[in-house]
Backbone as CSV, one residue per row, in Angstrom:
resi,resn,N_x,N_y,N_z,CA_x,CA_y,CA_z,C_x,C_y,C_z
1,UNK,109.357,69.847,94.727,110.665,70.288,95.195,110.455,71.513,96.086
2,UNK,111.087,71.485,97.232,110.999,72.622,98.133,111.840,73.772,97.604
3,UNK,111.464,74.965,98.013,112.147,76.163,97.540,113.624,76.142,97.926
4,UNK,113.917,75.739,99.155,115.308,75.747,99.614,116.149,74.757,98.804
5,UNK,115.559,73.621,98.450,116.283,72.661,97.618,116.553,73.230,96.225
6,UNK,115.573,73.963,95.684,115.740,74.596,94.390,116.878,75.613,94.425
7,UNK,116.925,76.432,95.503,117.989,77.439,95.645,119.355,76.757,95.700
8,UNK,119.463,75.713,96.505,120.742,74.987,96.606,121.178,74.449,95.246
9,UNK,120.213,73.923,94.506,120.514,73.378,93.176,121.004,74.481,92.241
10,UNK,120.378,75.649,92.312,120.784,76.778,91.466,122.187,77.264,91.827
11,UNK,122.501,77.291,93.099,123.829,77.721,93.544,124.896,76.772,93.011
12,UNK,124.620,75.466,93.099,125.572,74.481,92.578,125.706,74.612,91.066
13,UNK,124.581,74.816,90.384,124.573,74.923,88.928,125.384,76.127,88.455
14,UNK,125.237,77.247,89.137,125.945,78.455,88.736,127.407,78.464,89.200
15,UNK,127.734,77.577,90.125,129.113,77.502,90.597,129.505,78.657,91.499
16,UNK,128.540,79.186,92.227,128.835,80.294,93.139,129.504,79.753,94.403
17,UNK,130.591,80.392,94.780,131.312,79.910,95.956,131.170,80.830,97.158
18,UNK,130.908,82.095,96.929,130.857,83.032,98.046,129.418,83.432,98.375
19,UNK,128.530,82.467,98.382,127.125,82.709,98.695,126.933,82.564,100.199
20,UNK,126.102,83.421,100.746,125.802,83.323,102.178,125.118,81.988,102.430
21,UNK,125.564,81.300,103.467,125.031,79.978,103.754,123.712,80.081,104.504
22,UNK,122.925,79.056,104.387,121.652,79.022,105.075,121.885,78.808,106.569
23,UNK,121.123,79.473,107.422,121.329,79.346,108.871,121.233,77.912,109.376
24,UNK,120.339,77.118,108.832,120.200,75.742,109.304,121.449,74.934,109.009
25,UNK,122.102,75.178,107.874,123.337,74.467,107.548,124.422,74.818,108.545
26,UNK,124.481,76.097,108.905,125.479,76.537,109.869,125.257,75.869,111.215
27,UNK,123.998,75.808,111.651,123.682,75.191,112.937,123.981,73.708,112.925
28,UNK,123.740,73.035,111.816,124.036,71.607,111.731,125.530,71.355,111.835
29,UNK,126.329,72.197,111.176,127.779,72.045,111.272,128.264,72.304,112.689
30,UNK,127.697,73.301,113.352,128.103,73.620,114.713,127.708,72.508,115.669
31,UNK,126.549,71.888,115.447,126.104,70.835,116.347,127.018,69.616,116.276
32,UNK,127.683,69.409,115.137,128.612,68.294,115.019,129.866,68.530,115.855
33,UNK,130.224,69.795,116.066,131.443,70.126,116.785,131.232,70.249,118.287
34,UNK,129.984,70.300,118.746,129.705,70.518,120.164,130.163,69.317,120.979
35,UNK,130.942,69.584,122.023,131.400,68.506,122.893,130.896,68.659,124.321
36,UNK,130.594,69.891,124.740,130.121,70.131,126.101,128.968,71.128,126.104
37,UNK,128.031,70.920,127.030,126.909,71.832,127.183,126.751,72.164,128.656
38,UNK,126.261,73.372,128.935,125.893,73.751,130.295,124.379,73.640,130.376
39,UNK,123.898,72.853,131.347,122.473,72.600,131.528,121.985,73.278,132.795
40,UNK,120.716,73.681,132.779,120.056,74.290,133.935,118.895,73.400,134.344
41,UNK,118.718,73.220,135.657,117.630,72.403,136.188,116.623,73.339,136.858
42,UNK,115.527,73.689,136.183,114.523,74.530,136.826,113.716,73.742,137.856
43,UNK,112.946,74.442,138.665,112.185,73.768,139.720,111.091,72.864,139.167
44,UNK,110.287,73.380,138.254,109.087,72.666,137.837,109.198,71.982,136.473
45,UNK,110.103,72.416,135.638,110.148,71.915,134.273,111.335,70.977,134.065
46,UNK,111.449,70.475,132.853,112.567,69.600,132.504,113.857,70.400,132.396
47,UNK,114.963,69.686,132.510,116.276,70.315,132.355,116.427,70.824,130.925
48,UNK,117.194,71.914,130.765,117.390,72.443,129.424,118.796,72.977,129.261
49,UNK,119.364,72.821,128.055,120.707,73.356,127.803,120.642,74.871,127.620
50,UNK,121.579,75.580,128.249,121.602,77.029,128.103,122.775,77.498,127.257
51,UNK,123.782,76.626,127.083,124.941,76.997,126.261,125.617,75.726,125.749
52,UNK,126.217,75.833,124.572,126.947,74.713,123.972,128.334,75.183,123.577
53,UNK,129.325,74.316,123.800,130.714,74.681,123.543,131.429,73.547,122.828
54,UNK,132.509,73.895,122.141,133.307,72.866,121.485,134.543,72.502,122.299
55,UNK,134.673,73.075,123.508,135.755,72.651,124.408,135.328,72.813,125.860
56,UNK,135.985,72.096,126.723,135.634,72.078,128.140,135.994,73.373,128.847
57,UNK,137.059,74.024,128.440,137.522,75.234,129.111,136.469,76.342,129.068
58,UNK,135.804,76.502,127.929,134.763,77.530,127.815,133.566,77.204,128.710
59,UNK,133.228,75.935,128.802,132.120,75.533,129.665,132.453,75.802,131.130
60,UNK,133.673,75.499,131.524,134.099,75.766,132.903,134.121,77.259,133.171
61,UNK,134.543,78.038,132.194,134.568,79.490,132.342,133.152,80.031,132.567
62,UNK,132.163,79.519,131.839,130.786,79.945,132.048,130.296,79.542,133.434
63,UNK,130.658,78.348,133.883,130.240,77.899,135.215,130.817,78.781,136.311
64,UNK,132.070,79.197,136.176,132.651,80.096,137.180,131.979,81.468,137.139
65,UNK,131.582,81.907,135.942,130.857,83.174,135.822,129.495,83.071,136.513
66,UNK,128.808,81.948,136.315,127.515,81.733,136.982,127.709,81.682,138.491
67,UNK,128.778,81.039,138.927,129.038,80.926,140.367,129.271,82.292,140.999
68,UNK,129.946,83.201,140.285,130.206,84.541,140.814,128.967,85.426,140.760
69,UNK,128.257,85.388,139.621,127.141,86.305,139.430,125.828,85.808,140.044
70,UNK,125.612,84.509,140.061,124.367,83.926,140.572,124.677,82.753,141.499
71,UNK,125.199,83.015,142.693,125.599,81.911,143.577,124.445,81.008,144.006
72,UNK,123.224,81.555,144.110,122.082,80.707,144.491,121.668,79.776,143.352
73,UNK,121.853,80.210,142.124,121.464,79.390,140.972,122.556,78.402,140.567
74,UNK,123.769,78.627,141.031,124.897,77.786,140.606,124.680,76.293,140.862
75,UNK,124.145,75.883,142.027,123.956,74.432,142.247,122.981,73.773,141.272
76,UNK,122.203,74.559,140.562,121.219,74.024,139.634,121.734,73.982,138.198
77,UNK,123.028,74.132,138.010,123.671,74.062,136.695,124.711,72.947,136.707
78,UNK,124.924,72.361,135.557,125.995,71.373,135.425,126.491,71.324,133.987
79,UNK,127.674,70.746,133.823,128.274,70.583,132.493,127.997,69.160,132.023
80,UNK,127.506,69.042,130.807,127.196,67.747,130.204,128.196,67.470,129.086
81,UNK,128.871,66.328,129.190,129.787,65.895,128.134,128.962,65.158,127.082
82,UNK,128.843,65.738,125.908,127.980,65.204,124.851,128.506,63.868,124.331
83,UNK,129.796,63.727,124.207,130.376,62.498,123.651,130.264,61.326,124.615
84,UNK,130.587,61.551,125.881,130.552,60.477,126.877,129.169,60.268,127.469
85,UNK,128.262,61.221,127.239,126.898,61.171,127.772,126.897,61.069,129.301
86,UNK,127.658,61.950,129.942,127.713,61.987,131.412,128.004,63.403,131.890
87,UNK,127.693,63.627,133.168,127.938,64.938,133.768,129.425,65.088,134.061
88,UNK,129.889,66.320,133.948,131.243,66.652,134.325,131.132,67.393,135.645
89,UNK,131.530,66.773,136.752,131.306,67.331,138.078,132.532,67.992,138.688
90,UNK,133.597,68.152,137.947,134.825,68.668,138.529,134.957,70.175,138.393
91,UNK,133.858,70.880,138.088,133.940,72.353,137.985,133.873,72.970,139.367
92,UNK,134.458,74.155,139.480,134.457,74.820,140.786,134.018,76.253,140.646
């Protein structure tokens, strides 16, 4: 039995409700809610996500911030719709 599994079992056994959650559990829950990501396309390497959001408005807001602060890098970013598995090209 792994240590983390033992801890989880002890928490359930004792009936503790206000225990700090494990970071991996938090990340797993957040990943289920993610609907849009902002991706960057570097010159030599593979594309990589730089931010994840649970709504489109926040992703568009980040894209406009990138467009204002880094106009040369802006064409190398795009919004990815996680559910539809396609690019969202209507940002300005």
